[in-house]
C-alpha positions as CSV (number, residue, x, y, z in Angstrom):
1,M,4.2,4.2,-32.4
2,K,4.3,2.9,-35.9
3,K,7.8,3.8,-37.2
4,R,11.1,2.6,-35.9
5,T,13.4,5.2,-34.3
6,E,15.9,4.7,-37.2
7,E,13.2,5.6,-39.7
8,L,12.2,8.7,-37.7
9,L,15.8,9.8,-37.6
10,E,16.0,9.6,-41.4
11,I,12.8,11.6,-41.8
12,L,14.1,14.2,-39.3
13,K,17.3,14.5,-41.3
14,K,15.3,15.3,-44.5
15,S,12.7,17.6,-42.8
16,P,13.0,21.2,-43.9
17,N,12.2,22.4,-40.3
18,I,11.2,20.9,-37.0
19,Q,7.6,22.0,-37.2
20,D,7.2,20.1,-40.4
21,Y,8.6,17.0,-38.7
22,Y,6.3,17.5,-35.7
23,D,3.3,17.9,-38.0
24,N,4.0,14.9,-40.1
25,E,5.1,12.5,-37.4
26,S,2.8,13.4,-34.5
27,D,1.6,9.7,-34.3
28,N,5.1,8.6,-33.7
29,I,6.2,11.2,-31.1
30,I,5.8,10.7,-27.3
31,T,3.7,13.5,-26.0
32,M,2.6,12.1,-22.7
33,T,4.1,13.1,-19.4
34,L,5.2,10.2,-17.2
35,P,2.2,10.5,-14.9
36,E,-0.1,10.4,-17.9
37,Y,1.7,7.4,-19.3
38,L,1.4,5.6,-15.9
39,K,-2.3,6.4,-15.7
40,E,-2.7,5.0,-19.2
41,L,-0.8,1.8,-18.2
42,C,-3.2,1.4,-15.2
43,K,-6.1,1.5,-17.6
44,V,-4.6,-0.8,-20.2
45,K,-3.3,-3.3,-17.7
46,G,-6.5,-3.1,-15.5
47,I,-4.5,-2.5,-12.4
48,S,-4.9,0.2,-9.7
49,K,-2.1,2.6,-8.7
50,A,-2.3,1.0,-5.2
51,E,-1.8,-2.5,-6.6
52,C,1.0,-1.4,-8.9
53,I,2.8,0.4,-6.1
54,R,2.4,-2.6,-3.8
55,K,3.7,-5.1,-6.4
56,S,6.6,-2.7,-7.3
57,Q,7.8,-2.7,-3.6
58,L,8.0,1.1,-3.6
59,P,7.1,3.0,-0.5
60,R,3.4,3.9,-0.7
61,T,3.8,7.7,-0.4
62,Y,6.7,7.8,-2.8
63,G,4.8,5.7,-5.3
64,Y,1.8,8.1,-5.3
65,Q,4.2,11.0,-5.7
66,I,5.6,9.4,-8.9
67,F,2.1,8.8,-10.2
68,S,1.1,12.4,-9.5
69,G,4.3,13.9,-10.9
70,L,5.6,15.3,-7.6
71,K,8.6,13.0,-7.8
72,T,10.8,12.0,-10.7
73,P,11.8,8.3,-10.3
74,T,15.2,7.0,-10.9
75,R,15.7,4.3,-13.6
76,N,15.6,1.7,-10.8
77,K,12.3,2.9,-9.6
78,V,10.9,2.9,-13.1
79,L,12.1,-0.7,-13.4
80,C,10.3,-1.5,-10.1
81,L,7.1,0.0,-11.8
82,C,7.7,-2.3,-14.7
83,F,7.5,-5.3,-12.4
84,G,4.6,-3.7,-10.5
85,F,2.7,-3.5,-13.7
86,C,3.8,-7.0,-14.9
87,L,5.0,-5.5,-18.2
88,T,6.6,-7.4,-21.0
89,V,10.1,-6.5,-22.1
90,E,8.8,-4.3,-25.0
91,E,6.4,-2.5,-22.6
92,S,9.2,-2.0,-20.1
93,Q,11.4,-0.6,-22.8
94,S,8.7,1.9,-23.7
95,L,8.2,2.9,-20.1
96,L,11.9,3.5,-19.7
97,K,11.9,5.6,-22.9
98,A,8.8,7.6,-21.7
99,A,10.6,8.3,-18.3
100,G,13.7,9.5,-20.2
101,Y,16.0,6.6,-19.3
102,P,18.0,4.2,-21.5
103,I,16.4,0.9,-22.3
104,L,17.6,-2.4,-20.9
105,Y,20.6,-3.6,-22.8
106,A,21.2,-7.4,-23.0
107,R,25.0,-6.9,-23.3
108,N,25.0,-5.3,-19.9
109,K,25.2,-8.0,-17.2
110,R,22.9,-6.3,-14.7
111,D,20.4,-5.3,-17.4
112,A,20.5,-8.9,-18.6
113,V,19.4,-10.1,-15.2
114,I,16.5,-7.7,-15.3
115,L,15.5,-8.7,-18.7
116,F,15.7,-12.3,-17.7
117,A,13.4,-11.6,-14.8
118,L,10.9,-9.7,-17.0
119,L,10.8,-12.5,-19.5
120,R,9.9,-14.9,-16.7
121,S,7.4,-12.5,-15.0
122,L,9.3,-12.6,-11.7
123,S,8.6,-10.2,-8.8
124,V,10.7,-7.3,-7.6
125,M,11.8,-9.4,-4.6
126,E,12.8,-12.3,-6.9
127,V,14.9,-10.0,-9.2
128,N,16.4,-8.3,-6.2
129,D,17.4,-11.8,-4.9
130,M,19.1,-12.6,-8.2
131,L,20.9,-9.1,-8.3
132,Y,22.0,-9.6,-4.7
133,E,23.4,-13.1,-5.4
134,L,25.4,-11.7,-8.4
135,K,26.5,-8.7,-6.3
136,Y,24.8,-6.0,-8.4
137,V,22.9,-3.0,-7.1
138,L,19.3,-3.9,-6.1
139,L,16.4,-2.3,-7.8
140,T,15.1,-1.1,-4.4
141,S,18.4,0.0,-2.9
142,E,18.1,3.7,-3.6
143,H,16.1,6.1,-1.4
């Protein structure tokens, strides 16, 4: 991804048709499915699916279903995967986008807690402790 979203929007506004936009901006358009993206993250981060799932605190079967595309994770489950992969804030934002979810927003109090935890490379358990203390929904509270 070389161009900023704002730049792409301006190019899209000026494009004569959608195919022209696709052809000219193919390097800047997400084309991977979430399972493909997760597989690529495993390769780039040098981590196995099993290790990521364990560190993300997701139920083992459910985690493998996400990796295989059988289950579509909620935003919170994607955030758990961010911690499982030990992603940076930027990498986490990219994973959220690839999964079709809003990025973390520093003006949102709960998102700020999660950003704080990512910046300090905390674990899912540690971020859940912080969320619990502040009376926010935990990352692992959904089933």
